[in-house]
N, C-alpha and C positions, 0 to 999 in steps of 0.2 A: 804117494810119491810126491815129494816136495817139488813145487813149480809145475806140476802137470797141467794145470789149467792155463798157465802162461804158454806152455808148449803147444797146447791145442790152439789157443788164440793166435799165436804168432808163427805157426809152421808154414804159412804161405808168404812170410816175409822173405825177401831175397838179400843175400849178402851185400849186393851192390845198392840196396836201398830202394829198389823198384818194385817191391812186393806190397802186400796188404795184410792186415787192415791199417797199420799205423805208419808204414814207410820206414820202419827201423832198418838199420844197416849194420853190418859187421858184428862187433861184440855187443852192440845194443840189443841184438836179438838174443833172447835167453838160450843158453846152451841146449836145454832140452828141446826147444823149438827147432834149432838147427839140426839136431839129431833126428827128430820126427820127420822133418822135411826130407832128409836123405832116405829114410825108410819108406815114407809115403811115395816118393818118386820111384824108388826101386820096385815097390809093389805094383805101382801103376804100369811100369814098363815090362814087368816080368809075368804079368797075368793076362789071360785072354780078356778082352773087352768086347762089348757088342759092336764097337766100331772098328776093331782091328785085333788081329792075333797078337800074342805076346811077342816081344822083341827077342832076338838072339842075344846071348850074353855079350858078344863082342860089340854089338850096337849099344847095349846098356852101358858097358864100360866106356865106350867112346862118348856117350852123353855125359857121364860123370866127369870125364876129363874136360870136355868142351865147356861145361857149365861151372867148373870150379872157379871160385873167385867172383862169379857173377850171381848165379842162383845159389850156389852152395858155398859154405865155409870151406876154404881151400885145404885147411889142415884136416878137417873131418872127411872131406872128399878123398884126400890121399889115403886115409885109413880105410875108408870104404873100398876104394880101388884095390888096395893091398889085400883086403879080405876076399874080394872077387878073384884076384890073381892067385891066391892061395887055395881057391876052391871052397872057401868057407861060406860063401853065399850062393852056391849053385842051386838053381831052382829044380834041376833034374834030380 
């Protein structure tokens, strides 16, 4: 997949520029990295962890709404939220 290594490297960048490793912001962050970020965060919130149980879907949704434009690309976050609302990302 084209750009996958860039996606891996930059998926902890934040849309507002406060991420790492390079402090990229907005459209400077490769699209694939912005997509991986959403998926990685979704996985982290919807799976049981040793330090906490998985979050309820309403809490997951509210985190995506809260963090759009800061952590997440707002356009991609809107798509992700819509997929959740349509039941296409239901972990159950």
